[in-house]
VMD Tcl script that draws the C-alpha trace (Angstrom):
set ca {
  {46.66 41.11 9.52}
  {45.56 43.85 11.90}
  {42.47 44.37 9.74}
  {41.56 40.64 9.98}
  {41.84 40.75 13.79}
  {39.60 43.82 13.97}
  {37.06 42.20 11.66}
  {37.02 39.07 13.83}
  {36.48 41.14 16.96}
  {33.36 42.87 15.60}
  {31.77 39.76 14.01}
  {29.11 38.28 16.34}
  {29.47 34.62 17.25}
  {27.15 32.17 15.50}
  {23.90 31.45 17.35}
  {23.89 28.49 19.71}
  {21.25 25.98 18.62}
  {19.73 23.48 21.02}
  {20.94 19.94 20.49}
  {18.85 17.93 18.07}
  {16.54 15.65 20.00}
  {14.55 12.71 18.83}
  {11.55 14.89 17.94}
  {8.46 13.49 16.31}
  {9.17 10.49 14.13}
  {8.25 10.93 10.50}
  {4.96 9.39 9.46}
  {4.68 7.04 6.56}
  {1.69 6.11 4.46}
  {1.14 2.44 3.82}
  {-1.12 0.86 1.23}
  {-1.93 -2.82 1.44}
  {-1.20 -4.60 -1.84}
  {-4.89 -5.44 -2.19}
  {-5.61 -1.73 -1.72}
  {-3.38 -0.92 -4.69}
  {-5.36 -3.40 -6.78}
  {-8.63 -1.85 -5.62}
  {-7.38 1.63 -6.53}
  {-6.42 0.27 -9.95}
  {-9.97 -1.00 -10.47}
  {-11.29 2.61 -10.49}
  {-12.62 2.45 -14.06}
  {-13.98 6.00 -14.41}
  {-10.94 7.72 -12.87}
  {-12.90 9.61 -10.21}
  {-10.56 8.57 -7.38}
  {-13.14 6.22 -5.87}
  {-13.67 2.52 -6.47}
  {-17.27 1.40 -6.27}
  {-18.42 -2.16 -5.58}
  {-19.37 -2.51 -9.25}
  {-15.90 -1.34 -10.36}
  {-14.32 -3.76 -7.89}
  {-16.41 -6.68 -9.20}
  {-15.56 -5.82 -12.83}
  {-11.88 -5.33 -11.98}
  {-11.66 -8.69 -10.24}
  {-13.32 -10.36 -13.26}
  {-10.86 -8.67 -15.66}
  {-7.83 -9.50 -13.55}
  {-8.91 -13.13 -13.16}
  {-9.61 -13.52 -16.89}
  {-6.11 -12.25 -17.67}
  {-4.62 -15.18 -15.73}
  {-7.19 -17.84 -16.65}
  {-6.46 -17.47 -20.36}
  {-7.85 -20.95 -21.12}
  {-11.16 -19.96 -19.49}
  {-11.09 -23.12 -17.37}
  {-13.05 -21.55 -14.52}
  {-10.44 -22.23 -11.85}
  {-6.73 -21.65 -11.32}
  {-4.17 -23.41 -9.17}
  {-1.98 -21.81 -6.56}
  {0.90 -21.20 -8.99}
  {-1.41 -19.34 -11.36}
  {-2.77 -17.45 -8.35}
  {0.82 -16.44 -7.52}
  {1.12 -15.13 -11.09}
  {-2.11 -13.20 -10.55}
  {-0.82 -11.81 -7.22}
  {2.45 -10.69 -8.77}
  {0.64 -8.87 -11.56}
  {-2.21 -7.31 -9.55}
  {-0.83 -7.08 -5.99}
  {2.83 -6.47 -6.84}
  {4.29 -9.63 -5.28}
  {3.69 -13.36 -5.45}
  {3.48 -13.52 -1.65}
  {1.20 -10.51 -1.10}
  {-2.04 -10.92 0.80}
  {-4.63 -12.22 0.41}
  {-2.91 -15.57 0.12}
  {-4.33 -18.41 -1.95}
  {-5.12 -20.21 1.31}
  {-7.40 -17.33 2.35}
  {-9.06 -17.13 -1.05}
  {-9.58 -20.86 -1.60}
  {-12.85 -21.09 0.33}
  {-13.48 -24.80 -0.17}
  {-9.85 -25.91 0.27}
  {-9.66 -27.81 -3.03}
  {-6.34 -26.15 -4.06}
  {-8.14 -24.34 -6.89}
  {-9.39 -20.77 -6.96}
  {-12.56 -19.88 -8.83}
  {-13.70 -16.41 -9.86}
  {-16.45 -16.65 -7.22}
  {-13.88 -17.36 -4.48}
  {-11.73 -14.42 -5.57}
  {-14.81 -12.16 -5.68}
  {-15.79 -13.30 -2.16}
  {-12.31 -12.52 -0.84}
  {-12.41 -9.04 -2.42}
  {-15.88 -8.38 -1.02}
  {-14.55 -9.05 2.48}
  {-11.60 -6.72 1.95}
  {-13.86 -4.07 0.43}
  {-16.21 -4.21 3.42}
  {-13.27 -3.93 5.85}
  {-11.74 -0.93 4.05}
  {-15.02 0.95 3.42}
  {-14.76 2.95 6.66}
  {-17.70 5.26 5.97}
  {-19.83 2.39 4.59}
  {-20.88 4.38 1.51}
  {-20.27 1.55 -0.95}
  {-17.14 3.03 -2.48}
  {-13.49 3.27 -1.49}
  {-11.72 6.61 -1.52}
  {-7.95 6.84 -1.68}
  {-8.06 7.99 1.95}
  {-9.73 4.75 2.98}
  {-7.01 2.77 1.21}
  {-4.19 4.49 3.13}
  {-2.90 3.67 6.57}
  {-0.75 6.19 8.41}
  {1.95 4.68 10.56}
  {4.56 6.48 12.63}
  {8.05 5.19 12.07}
  {8.83 4.99 15.78}
  {12.50 4.76 16.53}
  {13.56 5.41 12.95}
  {15.25 8.49 11.60}
  {15.68 9.60 8.06}
  {19.19 9.55 6.64}
  {22.23 7.52 7.48}
  {22.50 5.94 10.93}
  {24.42 7.88 13.56}
  {27.65 6.54 14.97}
  {27.84 6.12 18.71}
}
mol new
graphics top color blue
foreach p $ca { graphics top sphere $p radius 0.5 }
foreach p [lrange $ca 0 end-1] q [lrange $ca 1 end] { graphics top cylinder $p $q radius 0.2 }
display resetview
């Protein structure tokens, strides 16, 4: 017992750490669903999607849904397309954005036009191709912390 007391007396106390403050919130990378589709249209695997690859990818994706080759699809079929290519039936662009003439049908030309607009918006350096960097958005998770919530 005397040995334990002596050992305790010579052991330095643990360092005092400053209290954990809020610090910098962790950043998160966000990809729009349409950005994921555009990345998937990269046919040659070079990490960039060109306008030509985008056009071909939109044609392929549309043909996969319009199996009867009717030349137009309704909003329910568009939701099937969105689920397959954008990851969710309610992902943007919505059928209302894509249906340029408002006839409740979506043609390949209307889908191509919608993708051209998105492509132009995302092509930050205006070089005619989309890099993975251009498809990412960095957002700070302000007010959020990683891990379980703290009790107060």
